[in-house]
C-alpha positions as CSV (number, residue, x, y, z in Angstrom):
1,M,155.3,54.1,31.5
2,K,152.3,52.6,33.4
3,S,150.8,49.3,32.5
4,I,148.2,49.4,29.7
5,T,147.0,45.8,29.7
6,S,144.9,46.0,32.9
7,G,146.5,42.9,34.4
8,V,146.5,40.8,31.2
9,S,149.8,39.1,30.8
10,W,151.0,39.1,27.2
11,L,153.2,36.1,28.0
12,A,150.1,34.2,29.3
13,I,148.2,35.0,26.1
14,A,151.0,33.9,23.9
15,A,151.5,30.7,25.9
16,A,147.8,29.9,25.7
17,T,147.7,30.5,22.0
18,T,150.6,28.2,21.5
19,A,149.0,25.5,23.6
20,F,145.9,25.6,21.6
21,T,147.6,25.4,18.2
22,Q,150.1,22.7,19.0
23,G,149.0,19.1,18.4
24,N,150.2,15.6,17.7
25,V,150.4,16.5,14.0
26,N,153.6,18.2,12.9
27,A,153.8,21.7,11.6
28,A,152.8,20.7,8.1
29,E,149.4,21.9,7.0
30,A,146.8,19.3,8.1
31,N,143.6,18.8,6.1
32,L,140.1,17.9,7.1
33,E,140.0,14.6,5.3
34,D,142.9,13.2,7.4
35,Y,141.2,14.0,10.6
36,V,137.8,12.6,9.5
37,R,139.4,9.4,8.4
38,K,141.1,9.0,11.8
39,V,137.8,9.6,13.6
40,V,135.9,7.2,11.4
41,N,138.3,4.4,12.0
42,E,139.3,5.1,15.7
43,N,136.5,7.0,17.5
44,P,135.0,4.7,20.2
45,E,131.4,5.6,19.2
46,V,132.0,4.6,15.6
47,Q,133.8,1.4,16.9
48,A,130.8,0.6,19.1
49,S,128.5,0.8,16.1
50,W,130.8,-1.4,14.1
51,H,130.8,-4.0,16.8
52,Q,127.0,-3.9,17.0
53,L,127.0,-4.7,13.3
54,Q,129.2,-7.7,13.9
55,V,126.9,-8.8,16.7
56,A,123.9,-8.5,14.4
57,M,125.7,-10.6,11.7
58,S,126.4,-13.3,14.3
59,D,122.7,-13.2,15.3
60,V,121.8,-14.3,11.7
61,D,124.2,-17.3,12.0
62,I,122.7,-18.2,15.4
63,A,119.1,-18.1,14.0
64,R,120.1,-20.2,11.0
65,G,121.3,-22.9,13.4
66,G,117.6,-23.8,14.1
67,F,117.4,-25.4,10.6
68,K,120.2,-27.9,11.4
69,P,120.0,-31.0,13.6
70,Q,121.0,-30.9,17.2
71,I,123.3,-33.8,18.4
72,D,123.8,-34.4,22.1
73,V,125.9,-37.0,24.0
74,V,124.4,-38.0,27.4
75,A,126.6,-40.1,29.8
76,S,126.4,-40.9,33.5
77,S,128.3,-42.9,36.1
78,A,126.7,-43.4,39.4
79,Y,127.1,-45.5,42.6
80,S,124.0,-47.1,43.9
81,D,123.2,-48.6,47.4
82,R,119.8,-50.2,47.9
83,N,118.1,-52.7,50.2
84,Y,116.5,-54.9,47.6
85,G,117.5,-57.0,44.6
86,L,120.4,-59.4,44.1
87,D,123.0,-56.6,43.7
88,R,122.4,-54.1,46.4
89,E,125.6,-52.1,46.0
90,F,127.1,-51.4,42.6
91,M,128.5,-48.8,40.1
92,G,126.4,-48.2,37.0
93,H,127.4,-46.5,33.7
94,T,125.2,-45.2,30.9
95,G,125.8,-43.5,27.6
96,E,123.5,-42.2,24.9
97,L,123.8,-40.4,21.5
98,Q,120.7,-38.2,20.7
99,L,119.8,-36.5,17.5
100,T,117.0,-33.9,17.1
101,Q,116.0,-32.4,13.8
102,M,113.3,-29.7,13.6
103,L,110.7,-30.5,11.0
104,Y,108.1,-27.8,11.7
105,D,108.0,-25.0,14.3
106,G,105.3,-22.7,12.9
107,F,108.0,-20.9,10.8
108,L,109.6,-19.6,13.9
109,T,113.1,-20.3,12.8
110,S,112.6,-18.9,9.3
111,S,111.0,-15.7,10.7
112,E,113.8,-15.2,13.1
113,V,116.4,-15.6,10.3
114,K,114.5,-13.0,8.3
115,R,114.2,-10.7,11.3
116,F,117.9,-10.9,12.1
117,K,118.9,-10.4,8.4
118,Q,116.9,-7.2,8.3
119,A,118.2,-6.2,11.7
120,Q,121.8,-6.5,10.5
121,V,120.9,-4.0,7.7
122,V,119.5,-1.7,10.4
123,R,122.8,-2.0,12.3
124,F,124.7,-1.3,9.0
125,F,122.8,1.9,8.3
126,E,123.2,2.9,12.0
127,L,127.0,2.5,11.5
128,M,126.8,4.6,8.3
129,G,124.8,7.1,10.2
130,E,127.4,7.2,13.0
131,V,130.1,7.7,10.3
132,E,128.1,10.6,8.8
133,Q,127.5,12.1,12.2
134,K,131.2,11.9,13.3
135,S,132.3,13.2,9.9
136,L,129.9,16.2,10.4
137,E,131.1,16.8,14.0
138,T,134.7,16.6,13.0
139,S,134.2,18.9,10.1
140,L,132.4,21.4,12.3
141,A,135.1,21.2,15.0
142,F,137.8,21.6,12.4
143,M,136.2,24.7,10.9
144,D,135.5,26.1,14.3
145,V,139.1,25.8,15.4
146,K,140.2,27.4,12.2
147,M,137.6,30.2,12.4
148,F,138.3,31.1,16.0
149,R,142.0,31.2,15.3
150,E,141.3,33.8,12.7
151,L,138.9,35.6,14.9
152,L,141.6,35.7,17.6
153,A,144.0,37.1,15.1
154,L,141.5,39.9,14.3
155,A,140.9,40.6,18.0
156,E,144.7,40.8,18.6
157,E,145.1,43.2,15.6
158,N,142.3,45.3,17.0
159,L,143.9,45.4,20.4
160,L,147.3,46.4,19.0
161,T,145.7,49.3,17.2
162,H,144.1,50.4,20.4
163,V,147.5,50.1,22.2
164,D,149.1,52.3,19.6
165,V,146.4,55.0,19.9
166,F,146.6,54.8,23.7
167,K,150.4,55.5,23.5
168,Q,149.8,58.5,21.3
169,I,147.1,59.9,23.6
170,E,149.1,59.2,26.7
171,E,152.2,61.0,25.2
172,S,150.0,64.0,24.3
173,V,148.5,64.2,27.7
174,E,151.9,64.0,29.4
175,A,153.1,66.7,27.1
176,G,150.2,68.9,28.1
177,V,148.7,69.1,24.6
178,G,146.1,66.3,25.0
179,R,142.9,66.1,27.0
180,R,142.6,63.9,30.0
181,A,139.0,62.9,28.8
182,D,140.6,61.4,25.6
183,L,142.8,59.3,27.8
184,E,139.9,58.0,29.8
185,Q,138.0,57.3,26.6
186,I,140.8,55.3,25.0
187,S,141.4,53.4,28.2
188,G,137.8,52.2,28.2
189,R,138.0,51.1,24.6
190,L,141.3,49.4,25.3
191,S,139.7,47.4,28.0
192,L,137.0,46.3,25.6
193,A,139.6,45.3,23.1
194,E,141.4,43.2,25.7
195,S,138.0,41.6,26.6
196,N,137.5,40.7,23.0
197,V,140.8,38.9,22.9
198,L,140.0,37.0,26.1
199,T,136.6,36.0,24.7
200,E,138.1,34.7,21.5
201,L,140.7,32.8,23.5
202,S,138.0,31.2,25.6
203,N,136.0,30.3,22.4
204,L,139.2,28.8,20.9
205,H,139.8,26.8,24.0
206,D,136.3,25.3,24.0
207,V,136.3,24.3,20.3
208,T,139.8,22.8,20.7
209,A,138.6,20.7,23.6
210,R,135.7,19.5,21.4
211,F,138.2,18.7,18.6
212,L,140.3,16.8,21.1
213,R,137.3,14.7,22.3
214,L,136.4,13.7,18.7
215,V,139.9,13.2,17.2
216,G,141.9,12.1,20.2
217,E,144.6,14.7,19.5
218,K,144.9,18.5,19.4
219,P,144.6,20.2,16.0
220,A,147.8,20.9,14.1
221,E,149.4,24.3,14.2
222,S,148.5,24.9,10.5
223,L,145.1,23.8,9.1
224,A,144.2,23.7,5.4
225,S,141.3,25.7,4.1
226,V,138.0,23.9,3.7
227,S,135.8,24.4,0.6
228,I,132.9,22.0,0.2
229,S,132.0,23.3,-3.3
230,S,130.2,20.2,-4.3
231,A,127.6,20.9,-1.6
232,F,126.7,24.2,-3.1
233,V,123.0,24.6,-3.9
234,D,121.8,26.8,-6.7
235,A,118.1,27.5,-6.2
236,T,117.6,27.9,-9.9
237,V,119.0,24.4,-10.6
238,T,118.0,22.3,-7.6
239,D,114.7,23.0,-5.9
240,L,114.2,22.1,-2.2
241,Q,111.7,19.4,-2.9
242,T,114.0,17.5,-5.2
243,L,116.8,17.9,-2.8
244,M,114.8,16.4,0.1
245,T,113.4,13.6,-2.0
246,N,117.0,12.6,-3.0
247,A,118.1,12.8,0.6
248,Y,115.4,10.2,1.7
249,G,117.1,7.6,-0.5
250,S,120.6,8.1,0.9
251,N,120.2,9.3,4.5
252,P,121.4,6.4,6.7
253,Q,119.3,7.2,9.8
254,F,116.1,7.2,7.7
255,N,117.0,4.0,5.9
256,A,117.8,2.3,9.2
257,A,114.3,3.3,10.5
258,I,112.7,1.9,7.3
259,Y,114.5,-1.5,7.6
260,N,113.7,-1.6,11.3
261,I,110.0,-1.6,10.5
262,D,110.5,-4.6,8.3
263,A,112.6,-6.4,11.0
264,Q,109.8,-5.9,13.6
265,R,107.2,-7.2,11.2
266,Y,109.1,-10.5,11.0
267,A,109.2,-10.4,14.8
268,V,105.4,-10.5,14.7
269,D,105.6,-13.6,12.6
270,S,107.9,-15.2,15.1
271,A,105.5,-14.4,17.9
272,K,102.5,-15.9,16.0
273,S,104.5,-19.1,15.4
274,L,104.0,-19.9,19.1
275,Y,100.4,-20.9,18.3
276,H,101.6,-23.7,16.0
277,P,102.7,-27.2,17.1
278,R,106.3,-28.2,17.0
279,V,107.3,-31.3,15.1
280,N,110.8,-32.8,15.6
281,L,112.5,-35.9,14.2
282,T,114.3,-37.6,17.1
283,A,116.8,-40.5,17.0
284,S,118.9,-42.0,19.8
285,Y,121.3,-44.9,20.6
286,G,122.4,-45.8,24.1
287,A,124.1,-48.4,26.2
288,Q,124.2,-49.1,30.0
289,T,126.2,-51.5,32.1
290,R,123.2,-52.7,34.2
291,D,120.1,-54.2,32.9
292,Q,116.6,-53.3,34.0
293,A,116.9,-55.6,37.0
294,A,120.2,-53.8,37.9
295,L,122.1,-56.9,37.2
296,N,125.6,-56.6,35.7
297,N,124.6,-57.1,32.1
298,T,125.4,-54.6,29.4
299,I,122.3,-53.7,27.3
300,T,121.8,-51.3,24.3
301,E,118.8,-49.5,22.9
302,A,118.2,-47.5,19.7
303,S,115.1,-45.5,18.7
304,V,113.9,-43.2,15.9
305,G,110.6,-41.3,15.6
306,V,108.7,-38.1,15.3
307,N,107.7,-36.0,18.3
308,V,104.8,-33.5,18.3
309,T,104.5,-30.8,20.9
310,Y,101.4,-28.5,20.9
311,N,101.1,-26.0,23.7
312,L,97.5,-25.5,24.8
313,Y,98.0,-22.9,27.5
314,N,101.0,-20.8,28.4
315,G,99.6,-18.4,31.0
316,G,98.8,-15.8,28.3
317,A,102.5,-15.3,27.5
318,D,102.1,-16.1,23.8
319,R,99.3,-13.5,23.3
320,A,101.4,-10.9,25.2
321,A,104.3,-11.7,22.9
322,I,102.2,-10.9,19.9
323,R,101.0,-7.6,21.4
324,Q,104.6,-6.7,22.2
325,A,105.7,-7.4,18.6
326,L,102.9,-5.3,17.2
327,S,103.9,-2.5,19.6
328,Q,107.4,-2.8,18.4
329,V,106.2,-2.3,14.8
330,D,104.3,0.9,15.8
331,L,107.4,2.1,17.7
332,A,109.6,1.5,14.5
333,K,107.1,3.5,12.5
334,D,107.3,6.4,15.0
335,L,111.1,6.3,14.8
336,R,110.9,6.4,11.0
337,D,108.6,9.5,11.2
338,K,111.0,11.1,13.7
339,A,114.0,10.4,11.4
340,C,112.0,11.9,8.5
341,I,111.1,15.1,10.5
342,D,114.7,15.6,11.7
343,M,116.2,15.1,8.3
344,R,113.6,17.4,6.6
345,Q,114.3,20.1,9.1
346,T,118.1,19.8,8.7
347,V,117.9,19.9,4.9
348,Q,115.5,22.9,4.9
349,I,117.6,24.9,7.3
350,A,120.9,24.1,5.6
351,Y,119.4,24.8,2.1
352,N,118.0,28.1,3.3
353,D,121.3,29.1,5.0
354,I,123.3,28.3,1.8
355,I,121.0,30.5,-0.4
356,N,120.8,33.4,2.1
357,I,124.4,33.5,3.1
358,T,125.6,33.3,-0.5
359,A,123.4,36.4,-1.2
360,Q,124.6,38.0,2.0
361,L,128.4,37.6,1.6
362,P,128.8,40.4,-1.1
363,S,127.1,42.9,1.2
364,L,129.2,41.9,4.2
365,N,132.4,42.0,2.2
366,A,131.4,45.5,0.8
367,H,130.8,46.7,4.4
368,R,134.2,45.2,5.5
369,L,136.1,46.9,2.6
370,S,134.3,50.2,3.1
371,S,135.0,50.1,6.9
372,D,138.7,49.4,6.1
373,R,138.9,52.5,3.8
374,V,137.1,54.6,6.4
375,K,139.4,53.4,9.2
376,S,142.5,54.3,7.2
377,A,141.1,57.7,6.2
378,Y,140.1,58.5,9.8
379,M,143.5,57.5,11.1
380,D,145.2,59.9,8.6
381,Q,142.7,62.7,9.5
382,F,143.1,62.1,13.2
383,T,146.8,62.5,12.9
384,I,146.4,66.0,11.4
385,G,143.6,66.9,13.8
386,E,140.6,66.7,11.4
387,R,138.9,63.8,13.2
388,S,138.1,63.3,16.8
389,L,139.3,60.4,18.9
390,L,135.7,59.1,19.1
391,D,135.5,59.0,15.3
392,L,138.8,57.1,15.1
393,L,137.8,54.5,17.7
394,D,134.3,54.0,16.2
395,S,135.8,53.4,12.7
396,E,138.3,50.9,14.2
397,N,135.6,49.0,16.0
398,E,133.3,49.1,13.0
399,Y,136.1,47.6,10.9
400,Y,136.7,44.9,13.5
401,E,133.0,44.0,13.8
402,S,132.5,44.0,10.0
403,S,135.6,41.8,9.5
404,R,134.3,39.5,12.2
405,A,130.9,39.2,10.7
406,Y,132.3,38.5,7.2
407,L,134.6,35.8,8.5
408,E,131.8,34.2,10.5
409,A,129.5,34.3,7.5
410,Q,132.1,32.5,5.3
411,Y,132.5,29.7,7.8
412,T,128.7,29.5,8.4
413,L,128.3,29.0,4.7
414,E,130.8,26.1,4.6
415,K,129.1,24.6,7.7
416,A,125.7,24.8,6.1
417,R,127.1,22.9,3.0
418,V,128.6,20.3,5.3
419,R,125.3,19.9,7.2
420,L,123.4,19.5,3.9
421,L,125.8,16.8,2.8
422,A,125.5,15.0,6.1
423,A,121.7,15.2,6.1
424,S,121.8,13.7,2.6
425,G,124.1,10.9,3.7
426,N,126.9,12.0,1.3
427,L,129.4,13.9,3.5
428,A,131.8,11.0,4.1
429,Q,131.6,10.0,0.4
430,T,132.3,13.6,-0.7
431,L,135.4,13.7,1.6
432,G,136.5,10.3,0.2
433,I,136.1,8.5,3.6
434,T,135.1,4.9,4.2
435,K,135.1,2.7,7.2
436,D,137.6,-0.1,6.9
437,G,136.4,-3.7,6.8
438,V,132.7,-3.0,6.4
439,P,131.0,-5.5,4.1
440,D,128.1,-4.7,1.7
441,I,125.3,-5.7,4.0
442,L,122.6,-4.8,1.6
443,D,123.5,-7.9,-0.5
444,M,122.8,-10.0,2.6
445,A,119.4,-8.5,3.3
446,E,116.4,-10.7,3.3
447,E,114.7,-8.1,1.1
448,Q,115.9,-4.8,-0.2
449,I,113.2,-2.3,0.5
450,S,111.9,0.3,-1.9
451,F,109.5,3.0,-0.9
452,D,107.7,6.0,-2.3
453,P,109.1,9.1,-0.4
454,N,106.0,11.1,-1.4
455,Y,104.0,8.6,0.7
456,V,106.4,7.6,3.4
457,C,107.9,11.0,4.1
458,P,106.4,13.8,2.0
459,A,108.8,16.6,1.1
460,V,106.8,19.4,2.9
461,K,108.1,22.9,2.2
462,T,108.1,25.6,4.8
463,N,106.3,28.0,2.4
464,F,108.6,30.8,3.7
465,D,108.6,32.6,0.4
466,D,109.8,36.0,-0.7
467,D,106.7,37.7,0.8
468,A,108.2,37.2,4.3
469,N,111.6,38.7,3.3
470,I,111.7,42.5,3.2
471,L,114.7,42.4,0.9
472,K,112.8,40.4,-1.7
473,R,109.1,41.4,-1.0
474,D,107.5,42.7,-4.2
475,S,103.8,43.2,-3.5
476,D,102.8,44.4,-7.0
477,K,105.2,42.0,-8.8
478,D,106.7,44.7,-10.9
479,G,110.3,43.6,-10.4
480,V,111.0,46.4,-7.9
481,V,111.1,45.4,-4.2
482,D,108.8,47.2,-1.8
483,I,111.6,49.0,0.1
484,W,112.5,50.8,-3.1
485,D,109.0,50.9,-4.7
486,D,107.4,54.4,-4.5
487,C,104.3,53.1,-6.4
488,V,103.3,49.8,-4.8
489,D,100.1,49.6,-6.9
490,S,101.6,49.3,-10.3
491,S,99.5,47.5,-12.9
492,P,100.5,43.9,-13.6
493,G,103.0,43.8,-16.4
494,A,103.3,47.5,-16.6
495,N,106.6,49.2,-17.7
496,V,108.0,50.8,-14.5
497,D,111.0,52.9,-13.7
498,D,113.7,52.2,-11.1
499,Y,111.4,53.2,-8.3
500,G,108.4,51.1,-9.4
501,C,106.3,53.8,-10.9
502,E,104.7,53.2,-14.3
503,A,106.9,54.8,-16.9
504,K,105.6,56.2,-20.2
505,E,106.9,54.9,-23.4
506,P,110.0,56.9,-24.2
507,E,109.4,59.7,-26.7
508,V,111.5,59.8,-29.9
509,S,114.6,61.9,-29.3
510,A,116.9,63.7,-31.7
511,A,119.7,61.8,-30.0
512,D,118.3,58.6,-31.6
513,F,119.4,59.8,-35.0
514,T,122.6,60.6,-36.8
515,I,123.0,62.7,-40.0
516,D,123.6,59.4,-41.8
517,N,120.2,57.7,-40.9
518,A,117.9,60.7,-40.3
519,D,115.3,62.1,-42.7
520,I,116.9,65.6,-43.1
521,V,114.4,68.3,-44.0
522,E,116.9,71.1,-44.2
523,S,120.6,71.6,-43.5
524,F,122.7,74.8,-43.3
525,T,125.8,76.2,-41.8
526,V,125.6,78.2,-38.6
527,N,127.9,81.1,-38.9
528,I,129.6,81.3,-35.5
529,E,133.2,82.2,-34.9
530,F,134.8,80.8,-31.8
531,S,137.9,82.0,-30.0
532,K,140.9,79.8,-30.5
533,G,140.5,76.6,-28.5
534,S,137.2,77.9,-27.0
535,S,133.7,76.5,-27.2
536,R,131.9,79.5,-25.8
537,V,129.0,80.9,-27.9
538,M,129.0,84.7,-27.6
539,P,125.6,86.5,-27.2
540,E,125.9,88.3,-30.5
541,Y,125.3,85.0,-32.4
542,N,121.8,84.6,-30.9
543,D,120.3,86.0,-34.1
544,E,122.1,83.4,-36.1
545,L,120.7,80.7,-33.9
546,Q,117.1,82.1,-34.1
547,K,116.6,80.7,-37.6
548,I,117.0,77.2,-36.1
549,V,114.5,78.0,-33.3
550,D,112.0,79.3,-35.8
551,A,112.3,76.1,-37.9
552,L,111.6,73.9,-34.8
553,Q,108.7,76.0,-33.5
554,K,106.9,75.8,-36.8
555,N,106.6,72.0,-36.5
556,S,106.7,70.0,-33.3
557,E,107.6,66.8,-35.2
558,L,110.9,68.2,-36.2
559,G,114.3,68.1,-34.4
560,V,117.8,69.3,-35.0
561,I,121.2,67.7,-35.0
562,I,123.9,70.2,-34.3
563,H,127.2,68.8,-35.6
564,G,130.6,70.4,-35.1
565,H,133.6,70.0,-37.5
566,A,137.3,70.8,-37.2
567,S,140.1,71.7,-39.6
568,L,142.8,69.2,-40.5
569,D,145.6,71.0,-38.7
570,G,146.5,70.3,-35.1
571,D,146.1,67.2,-33.0
572,E,143.3,65.0,-34.1
573,G,142.2,64.0,-30.6
574,F,142.1,67.6,-29.5
575,N,140.1,68.6,-32.6
576,Q,137.6,65.8,-32.0
577,R,137.0,66.9,-28.4
578,L,136.8,70.6,-29.4
579,S,134.2,69.9,-32.1
580,E,132.1,68.0,-29.5
581,R,132.3,70.8,-27.0
582,R,131.4,73.5,-29.6
583,A,128.4,71.5,-30.9
584,K,127.1,70.9,-27.3
585,S,127.5,74.7,-26.5
586,V,125.4,75.6,-29.5
587,A,122.8,73.0,-28.5
588,S,122.7,74.3,-24.9
589,R,122.3,77.9,-26.2
590,L,119.3,76.8,-28.3
591,I,117.6,75.2,-25.3
592,Q,118.2,78.4,-23.2
593,M,116.8,80.6,-26.0
594,S,113.4,78.8,-26.3
595,D,110.9,76.5,-24.7
596,I,111.8,73.7,-27.1
597,K,112.0,70.3,-25.4
598,P,115.6,69.2,-25.0
599,R,114.8,65.8,-26.6
600,R,114.3,67.6,-29.9
601,I,117.9,68.9,-29.9
602,T,121.1,66.9,-29.9
603,A,124.8,67.5,-30.6
604,I,127.5,65.5,-32.3
605,G,131.2,66.2,-32.8
606,Y,132.8,64.8,-36.0
607,G,136.3,66.4,-35.6
608,E,138.4,66.0,-38.7
609,S,136.4,63.1,-40.1
610,R,134.2,65.1,-42.5
611,P,136.1,68.0,-44.0
612,L,134.6,70.1,-46.8
613,V,138.1,70.6,-48.3
614,N,140.6,67.8,-47.8
615,E,143.7,70.0,-47.4
616,E,145.6,72.1,-44.9
617,S,145.5,75.8,-45.9
618,E,144.2,78.9,-44.3
619,Q,141.2,79.0,-46.7
620,A,140.5,75.2,-46.3
621,N,140.9,75.4,-42.5
622,K,138.4,78.2,-42.3
623,R,135.8,76.3,-44.3
624,N,136.4,73.1,-42.4
625,R,136.0,74.7,-39.0
626,R,132.2,75.0,-38.9
627,I,128.9,74.3,-37.1
628,E,126.1,72.8,-39.1
629,A,122.5,72.3,-38.3
630,S,120.4,69.5,-39.8
631,I,116.6,69.8,-39.3
632,I,115.2,66.2,-39.2
633,K,111.9,64.5,-38.9
634,L,111.4,62.8,-35.5
635,D,108.6,60.6,-36.6
636,S,110.7,58.5,-38.9
637,A,112.4,55.5,-37.2
638,P,116.2,55.4,-37.7
């Protein structure tokens, strides 16, 4: 038997698959939450954001130090050699204790404290944003690994089917009963199936590498299913504008940008303080071993006072500092607008994906199930020679593609839900994940900021409504989409049929009545004898039926109820069905004999429920087996 894998080593495929699925987690089923928790607490990018928050918290303490006094000790010991005075060569020692307390600095210190307090909130939200981002990336990587494992299994199943068919065709060709062209055809399809396997292997390798970068370990061999049901959006319950407005209040990147604007405004106040004088309280006490004449006499000196420093010119640096601070405010506003635009786009796309894919899944599943049934039927028919090889291979590939599309759509829906949660700043919370050791920085803020999202970041919709969707487009608003609408100019509010054309009000039909609620004008027995167990009306009874036709033709407002009855002997269910068939046969003969509209004629079978004689005897059975006609008024509502 020659090779059928075109150089693909099954051992290599199996080894590669095993390498991708083995990880540091044991064979027990691993869930998404465990991996996200590991990433949030160990990933270096999250850790870097955490340390930036700690730096920002220290910046506040450093700035607060400006309110407190500064105490310095100054000491010196020096050898002097001079050519004048009484002592020309000596060692001198000095020591001084200095205290400086800021009294006024143009509110520089207070502005800096406020700026750093708001800046630490910015770092806090940046950390929360990094947590959300890494939770999102980990969730997507987790689902991608799981998805491509399942896609690989589909590709392998498809390949094995092609191998089986190849073997059958090859045996037929070698036995002289098969065609060489079929062998070439299956060989080509087999190569395509092998290529599909290699493609899925490559995809699985790439997403596994991405998972390894994020988590620091390979995914476990068995991964638990993911279902983010709490992120499901029902368009009839939550509209897009409400969803986006709520997201503005909880999205960490957007909130970081909002607080950054406030921090930069305090930086402007800090820059403006440079135009103010500085007033300090100073005090000092010192001693030195030489007096002012450098004689060996220890002297002491103490002083206390207020020093004022007022800069008159600083080379334009102070004015430049203010311009720089104002530009930083403008930059912060630009970053806020960018955060708004990015968040709005993500929410809109995720929301639309959830709505559309949810509606798409039933169709994709129906296609997959239908393709599976066709594949099985074609395989059976191919075995007995009723289907060609091309039909069989096409059905197999269609099943593979439909299964792949359905599987990808399922995971795409879950990814959209995850993206929507992350854009709203609620993904980590939904997964029950928190970053260890993070304090509640909002309580430490200089001011907690509130804003009107309709002003700061309006929830602009895309206006991509149903008119742009051929599956939902309904030009005349009659409830029938255009692709099925044969009458696209229906009047507004008109009653239309299944194809969008205006439907007349339904006329009253004899079928709307029974002999219990109808206004009966006349009732009589139709003398028709049926063969045993038969419902056929013989032609010789046409004259008997003519009297019914005559009654209906005299008045177009009249109808007739043909009701059949059975005797009490025999099986009740059989008698019921027989009475129905006989009544319908008589009604059908009436329609054939005249031009009376079918709506004026109806048939009902009562079986044994309405006997004329409540006994089983030859005479009673003959009377009970009957067809009756009740002429009724159609203009009287039942």
